[in-house]
N, C-alpha and C positions, 0 to 999 in steps of 0.2 A: 559621518558616516559609521565611525567606531561606537557612536552613542547609540544608533540604530541597531547596530548588530548585537552590543551588549544587551540590548533588550528582548533579542529573537529567543522564543521560549524553545528553538529546536538547538541554540546554543548551549543553553542550559542544560538540556538533555543529553547533549554529544559530553558536556563537561562530566555530569554524574554518570553517564554510563562509564566513560573513562576511568571514572574513581571506583564505581562500584567492580568493573571488569579486574583493576588493580587489586582490589582488595579481597576478590574471589581467587584470583591467581596466588595470592598469597597464602591463603587459610585452605582452599579446597585440595583434596587428595589429588596426586597426579595418577591417573590412571593409563598413560599412555606411555611411550618411551622416552620421555621429555626430562627435565632436570628432577632429581628426586628430593623430596622436601627432609631427606635426611642428609643432604648436602648444604652446607653452609660455605658460601664464597666470599672472601674477604679480597677482593680486586683493588687495582688502583684509585679507580674512582671511589668505593666505598673508605679505602683509607684516607684519600684526600678530605671527603666528607667529615670523617670523623676527627682528623687534625682541625679542620677549621673549626667544627664546634670546640674542640679544645682549648684553641689560639683564641676566640671570642671569650671564654671563659677565665683565662688566666694571663692574657694581653701578652703572649710570649712562644716562640717555638718550643715543641717539645722535645726533650731529651731523648735520647735512644731508651732510658728507663721509662720515661713517660709514654713514648709509642708502643712498649711492651705491656704498658697498664692498660691504656687505652685499646688495643687487642683483646686484653683479656677480658675487660669490662664488656666489650662488645661481644663476646663470644657467650658470656656468661648469660648476658642478657637475651641473646638469641635463642639459646638453648632453653632457658627458662620461658621465654615466649611461647615457642614452639610446642613445648610440652602443655602449657598452661592451655593453648588453644585445642590440642589434643583432648585435654580432660575437661574441655566445655567449661572453663572458669571464668570465660569472659560473658559468660550468659547472665542476664540479671545483676551484672555489675553497675552501680550507680557512678562509680568513676569512670570505667571505660564507656558507658552512654554519654557522659557528660563531654568527655574528651571528643568523641566521633562527632558529636554534635556541633561543638566547637569547630571542629575541621571542617564540617559541612557550610558554618556561617562564614569562614575564612574564604570560602570558594566563592561566596555570595560577594564578599568583600572585595576578591581580586577582579570579579567581573566587573564591580562597578568602577574600578580603575582603569577599565577600557575606555571608558568615555574620556573624550576631549576634555582638557581644561576648562573650567568655566570662563566664561567671558567676563568683562567688566559690567556689562549689563544684567548678565545674571546674577552677578554677586550684588549689584545695587537693589536687585529685585529681591533677592532672598533677605537682604537687610531690610528692605522695608516693610517684609512678608512677616519678619518673625520678631517684632519689638519685645516679645518675651525674652528672647537673648541677649538684645543689644540696648535695652533701656537701662540708662543710669538711674539707681533709685534715688529717693529724697533723701538730702543731705543738709546737715547744719555745721555751721561754726560758732563757737559762742564761748562766753566766761559762764563762771558758775561758782558761787559761794554755798557751801554744804552746812547744815544745821542736823544734827543726829536727833532722832526723835525726842531724847532727853533734854538736849539743850533748847528747843524750839518752844518753851513754855512762855508766858506773859507776853510782852510787846519787844523781845528781843530782835525777832526776825523783822518784824515792822520798821523797828529803829533803823535796823541796819539798810534796810531797801530804801528808806527816806533819805540815808546818809549818801547810799551810792548814787541815788538819781539827782543828788545835789551837787555831785562830782568828787565825792569822798572816796578814800581809798578803800580796798578789801581789809577789813580787820586782819592785825597778823595772826590771831588765834585761828583764822579761818583757812589759812595757807596749807595748803597740802593735807588738808583734812582727810583721814584716812586713806592715805596717799592717792588720792583720787586729784587729777591735775585741775588747775585754776583755768588754763587756756585750753580750748579743744579745736583743733584744725577742722576743715570741712570733712564730715564723717557720715558715712550712710546712716540714715535713721535704724536699720536692722541692728547694725553695730552697737550704736548707743543704746537701743532698748536690751542688746545681750549684756551691755555692761553696767546699765543702771536699772533695766527693770521696772516694774509698777506703771507702765504705761507713760512712762519720762519721755519717750520719743515721740510719741503721739500729741502730748501734750504741748511740746515744742513747736509744734505746727500752727498753734494759736497764738503764739508770740507775735509781738512787733519787732521788727530789726532795730537795733541801734539803742533800745531802750531796757534798762533794766525792768525784770517784772517777776512776779511769783508771790508768793512760795509756790512751786511744784513738787508734785510728790512723785518719788522714786521708791526702789526698793532698800534705798540706804537711809533714806531721810528727806526732809527739806531743802529744796535749793532755789536759790535768787539767781535768775540766768538772764544774760544779755545776749541775745543773738544778734551776732557780727553779721553772718551770711546764711541767708537761706537758699538751697538750690532746689528748684522743683524736679521731679522725675523728669527725664527726657531720654529722648533717643540719640544715643552717642554718634557723633558725626562720622559718616562712611570715612572719609578720608583718614581719620584719625585712628580706625579701627580695623582698615582692610586687611590685613594678614589675620587678625580674629577672625573676621568673618569668613575669610577664605579655609582657615581650618574649619570651622564649623559646618561650613557648604560641604567639604568634603566627609566630616564625619556623617551629618544626615544622609549624603547620597551612600554611603556604606548602610546605614540602617536601612534605607528605602530598599536598596539591592536585595539586603537579606530577607525582607518584607515580603517582597516580591517574588524570590525565588519559593519562600516559605508557603505563599498563597497557591503557587502554581504546583509545588510537591504536594500540598494538601489535599489537593482536588483528586490525587490519586487513590485516596484513603476514604473508607466509610467511618466516621467516626460516631460512635456511640455513649453518649454520657449517661452513665446511670446513677452515679453517686448522689446521696442526698445532700441537700441544704445549699445546693450552688445556684447562683442568681439564674433566672429562666433565660434571659438574653446572652447569658455567656453559654448555655447549651445550645442557643438558636444559632450563635455567632458559628459553632464550630460544626454541628450538623451538616450533613448533605442535603442540599436543597434538591 
């Protein structure tokens, strides 16, 4: 029921209307005998709100001196805010435009939270339908022996490879070369590429498991490599990442709510893009049909 209500355009219009009315009431000149724009009221509700904000920042109750500073800061902000509006300083201000746009996006986020919590079936369907979010990358565990380019001349590398294949130990002068570990636990391919460079991770995918191979070139030099485990890219089991799936579901639900509200509001405007150098599909997307 709540889900259906949250999707109703009428509700969106009601919320937006309330916001616009509140904003207008805030800045519009008073032409009747109501409360004057020159009157600043600090009632108990306002003070409680200011103290709550202060406590959230400083993690303690304010002292009497702190309360005085809170009121002083509020009055200064309110006075300068009202005078800035009277002078029109809010017009064409990029910071203000950005902040107001963020507030409108927050309204859409609040609307998305009116929906009922997702069911288990919805989470499973989201998990299955978004493998780009939940697929574990290809990963390798291995041992490596590094030779710098200046050390790889002659038969040195081939001799070491033959000895390792015969069950020999890693030569002592190869241990901790350039502080690169000899043994690597299961590590995603992209992380390995960031560490070694030169197409090292891609080359590992063609090596057999359990056998010393090489040399494999990287950004560091030449490596003799023994793959101990190769894990292909795979969708992470739902049961193991359910909480993460739920967080991603909520995040994308907010994005979808913002997009729906944006599209509904966009229909109210006649967008005309005359700037040069923009892709034609972009112009057509935002042009009124």
